[in-house]
C-alpha positions as CSV (number, residue, x, y, z in Angstrom):
1,X,104.2,-1.3,-66.7
2,X,103.2,2.1,-67.0
3,X,100.1,4.1,-66.3
4,X,99.2,5.8,-69.4
5,X,96.2,8.5,-70.0
6,X,94.9,8.8,-73.6
7,X,93.2,12.2,-74.8
8,X,90.7,11.1,-77.4
9,X,90.5,7.8,-76.1
10,X,86.9,7.1,-78.2
11,X,88.4,8.5,-81.4
12,X,89.6,6.8,-84.6
13,X,93.1,6.6,-83.1
14,X,92.3,6.6,-79.6
15,X,90.3,3.4,-79.5
16,X,93.1,1.2,-81.1
17,X,95.8,2.8,-79.1
18,X,93.5,2.3,-75.9
19,X,93.0,-1.5,-76.9
20,X,97.1,-2.0,-77.9
21,X,97.8,-0.5,-74.6
22,X,95.5,-2.7,-72.7
23,X,96.9,-5.6,-74.5
24,X,100.3,-4.7,-73.6
25,X,99.4,-4.8,-70.2
26,X,99.5,-1.2,-69.3
27,X,97.2,0.7,-66.7
28,X,95.1,2.7,-69.3
29,X,93.0,5.8,-68.8
30,X,90.7,6.9,-71.6
31,X,89.9,10.6,-71.4
32,X,87.1,11.8,-73.9
33,X,84.1,14.0,-73.8
34,X,82.3,10.9,-74.5
35,X,84.0,8.3,-72.3
36,X,84.1,4.6,-73.4
37,X,81.0,2.4,-73.0
38,X,82.1,-0.9,-74.3
39,X,81.7,-3.9,-72.2
40,X,83.0,-6.4,-74.7
41,X,86.8,-6.4,-72.9
42,X,88.3,-5.2,-70.1
43,X,87.7,-1.5,-69.9
44,X,90.1,1.3,-69.3
45,X,89.1,3.7,-66.6
46,X,87.2,6.8,-68.3
47,X,87.0,10.1,-67.7
48,X,84.7,12.8,-68.8
49,X,87.1,15.8,-69.4
50,X,86.6,18.6,-72.2
51,X,89.7,19.8,-72.9
52,X,88.1,23.1,-73.7
53,X,87.8,23.9,-70.2
54,X,89.9,21.5,-68.6
55,X,87.6,20.6,-65.8
56,X,88.4,17.3,-64.1
57,X,92.2,16.8,-65.9
58,X,93.6,16.7,-62.1
59,X,91.9,13.9,-61.0
60,X,92.7,12.1,-64.6
61,X,96.1,12.8,-64.2
62,X,96.9,11.6,-60.3
63,X,99.3,9.0,-61.0
64,X,99.9,8.7,-64.7
65,X,103.4,8.3,-66.1
66,X,102.8,9.0,-69.7
67,X,100.0,11.2,-71.7
68,X,99.4,10.5,-75.3
69,X,97.6,13.3,-76.7
70,X,95.2,12.3,-79.4
71,X,92.7,14.5,-78.8
72,X,92.0,16.9,-81.6
73,X,89.2,18.9,-84.2
74,X,89.5,20.7,-87.2
75,X,87.0,23.1,-86.2
76,X,89.3,24.7,-84.1
77,X,90.7,24.9,-80.0
78,X,93.3,22.7,-80.4
79,X,96.0,25.1,-79.1
80,X,94.1,26.0,-76.2
81,X,93.2,22.4,-75.2
82,X,96.9,21.6,-75.6
83,X,98.0,24.6,-73.6
84,X,95.9,23.3,-70.8
85,X,96.8,19.8,-71.0
86,X,100.6,21.0,-70.7
87,X,99.8,23.1,-67.7
88,X,98.1,20.4,-65.9
89,X,100.6,17.9,-66.8
90,X,103.4,20.1,-65.2
91,X,101.4,20.5,-62.0
92,X,100.8,16.9,-62.0
93,X,104.6,16.1,-62.4
94,X,104.1,14.0,-65.6
95,X,107.2,13.0,-66.8
96,X,106.4,12.0,-70.7
97,X,103.9,13.7,-73.0
98,X,103.4,11.9,-76.7
99,X,101.9,13.9,-79.2
100,X,100.7,12.6,-82.3
101,X,101.0,15.0,-85.5
102,X,101.0,15.4,-89.4
103,X,103.5,14.6,-92.2
104,X,103.9,18.0,-93.8
105,X,102.7,20.5,-90.9
106,X,105.5,22.6,-91.5
107,X,105.4,22.4,-95.5
108,X,101.7,22.9,-96.2
109,X,100.3,25.9,-95.0
110,X,96.8,24.6,-94.4
111,X,95.1,26.5,-91.3
112,X,94.6,22.8,-89.4
113,X,98.0,21.7,-90.2
114,X,99.5,25.3,-88.8
115,X,97.9,24.7,-85.8
116,X,99.2,21.0,-85.4
117,X,102.4,22.8,-86.1
118,X,102.1,25.5,-83.0
119,X,101.0,22.6,-80.7
120,X,104.1,20.9,-81.7
121,X,106.2,23.8,-80.6
122,X,104.2,24.4,-77.5
123,X,105.0,20.6,-76.2
124,X,108.4,21.0,-77.3
125,X,108.9,24.6,-75.0
126,X,107.1,23.1,-72.2
127,X,109.5,21.8,-70.1
128,X,108.0,18.3,-70.1
129,X,109.6,15.2,-71.5
130,X,108.0,14.8,-75.1
131,X,107.9,12.6,-78.2
132,X,106.3,13.9,-81.5
133,X,105.4,11.3,-84.1
134,X,104.1,12.7,-87.6
135,X,102.3,10.0,-89.5
136,X,100.5,10.6,-93.1
137,X,96.7,10.5,-93.5
138,X,94.9,7.3,-92.1
139,X,92.8,5.4,-94.8
140,X,89.3,6.2,-92.7
141,X,90.0,9.9,-93.1
142,X,90.4,9.1,-97.1
143,X,87.5,6.9,-97.4
144,X,85.4,9.7,-95.3
145,X,86.6,12.4,-97.8
146,X,85.4,10.3,-100.9
147,X,82.2,9.1,-99.4
148,X,81.3,12.9,-98.8
149,X,82.2,13.9,-102.4
150,X,80.3,10.6,-103.5
151,X,76.9,12.0,-102.2
152,X,76.7,14.1,-105.5
153,X,76.4,12.8,-109.2
154,X,79.6,14.6,-110.0
155,X,82.5,13.8,-107.9
156,X,85.5,16.4,-107.9
157,X,89.2,15.1,-107.7
158,X,92.0,17.3,-107.1
159,X,94.6,16.8,-109.7
160,X,98.4,16.5,-109.3
161,X,97.8,15.4,-105.5
162,X,99.3,12.1,-104.1
163,X,98.3,10.5,-100.5
164,X,100.1,7.9,-98.9
165,X,97.2,6.3,-96.5
166,X,98.5,4.7,-93.6
167,X,96.4,2.1,-91.2
168,X,95.6,3.5,-87.9
169,X,96.1,0.0,-86.3
170,X,99.8,0.2,-86.9
171,X,100.1,4.0,-85.9
172,X,98.5,2.8,-82.6
173,X,101.2,0.2,-82.2
174,X,104.0,2.6,-83.1
175,X,102.2,5.2,-80.1
176,X,102.0,2.7,-77.6
177,X,105.9,1.6,-78.0
178,X,106.7,5.3,-77.8
179,X,104.5,5.9,-75.2
180,X,106.5,2.6,-73.2
181,X,109.7,4.5,-73.6
182,X,111.4,7.3,-72.5
183,X,110.9,11.0,-74.2
184,X,112.6,10.8,-77.5
185,X,111.8,14.2,-79.4
186,X,110.6,14.3,-83.0
187,X,111.0,10.6,-83.7
188,X,111.2,9.6,-87.7
189,X,107.7,10.0,-89.5
190,X,105.5,7.4,-90.2
191,X,103.7,6.6,-93.6
192,X,101.7,4.3,-95.3
193,X,103.6,1.5,-97.7
194,X,102.0,2.9,-101.3
195,X,102.1,6.9,-102.7
196,X,98.5,7.1,-104.8
197,X,97.3,9.7,-106.5
198,X,93.7,10.9,-105.7
199,X,92.4,9.7,-109.0
200,X,93.2,6.3,-108.1
201,X,91.8,6.2,-104.5
202,X,88.5,7.4,-105.6
203,X,88.2,4.8,-108.2
204,X,89.4,2.2,-106.2
205,X,86.9,3.2,-103.4
206,X,83.9,3.7,-105.6
207,X,84.7,0.2,-107.1
208,X,84.9,-1.3,-103.8
209,X,81.5,0.2,-102.6
210,X,79.8,-0.4,-106.1
211,X,79.2,3.3,-106.9
212,X,79.5,5.0,-110.1
213,X,80.3,8.7,-110.3
214,X,81.2,11.0,-113.0
215,X,84.7,12.2,-111.9
216,X,85.5,15.8,-112.6
217,X,89.3,16.6,-112.8
218,X,89.8,19.8,-110.4
219,X,92.9,22.2,-110.5
220,X,92.9,23.7,-106.9
221,X,94.4,27.2,-106.4
222,X,96.7,28.4,-103.6
223,X,99.8,27.7,-101.5
224,X,98.6,24.6,-99.8
225,X,97.3,23.0,-102.9
226,X,100.6,23.9,-104.4
227,X,102.6,22.4,-101.6
228,X,100.5,19.3,-101.9
229,X,101.4,18.7,-105.6
230,X,104.8,19.3,-104.8
231,X,104.3,16.0,-102.4
232,X,104.6,18.2,-98.8
233,X,102.2,15.7,-97.3
234,X,104.4,12.7,-98.0
235,X,107.3,10.5,-96.4
236,X,108.3,8.1,-99.0
237,X,111.3,7.5,-97.1
238,X,109.5,6.4,-94.2
239,X,106.7,4.2,-95.7
240,X,106.8,2.1,-92.5
241,X,103.1,1.0,-93.0
242,X,102.3,-2.6,-94.4
243,X,98.6,-2.5,-94.7
244,X,97.4,-1.1,-97.9
245,X,94.4,1.0,-98.8
246,X,93.0,-1.8,-101.3
247,X,93.1,-4.0,-98.0
248,X,91.5,-1.6,-96.0
249,X,88.9,-1.4,-98.6
250,X,88.4,-5.3,-98.9
251,X,87.9,-5.7,-95.1
252,X,85.1,-3.2,-95.2
253,X,83.5,-3.9,-98.9
254,X,80.7,-6.7,-97.5
255,X,79.8,-4.1,-94.4
256,X,78.2,-1.3,-96.6
257,X,81.5,0.6,-97.5
258,X,79.7,3.8,-99.0
259,X,76.6,3.8,-96.9
260,X,76.0,6.5,-94.5
């Protein structure tokens, strides 16, 4: 079994990935600004490291076989964090770096997507063995965005945009397999089982949460919105996920789905 370091190990993807790797018998290290504190199961070795300055990275990387880089923030700083991670990995002689990216980073000119694409290229040119997996949006993100919009009695819904949400636990399983293998370069994309309109996603979420809102169709201007309407965020040829968004909502319907 391998020694695997997961950055962002307490995040939406990092937490189920750590659990999956532990279940698979690996020696797992979780790196986060706020380390893992759970006691319900055998814990990974946790390291408090802020990739914005890199303090503590050499200690966390000692003896590691593979890094899975999940840490990210739309607020900025991903390139700098990835640069520090790559340099530390090279200094430690780590043979494999796995990176989770997003379907459409080369087609949709959102600022965050451009940064993810730049990180991909940084890793590809790093001289390390590398693997990059692009996936569509997680169910959790879709729910989070709709909940934020539902705080108002009028909920704008972008027209002409479709989404292919994927279950984060299935992405974690795919990443765990990649982390246990050899560097594979850019692997096939991974998308959810269904391509749904934003209107259908919003309706389903409101119904599951017992909310009523006035839906306002909204035509978004700009190159990014046009790319989304063209389906630049989709990968229907790789609808590998099995867990649907409706099933995701049903699992949470009894627990205050739209609360918070």
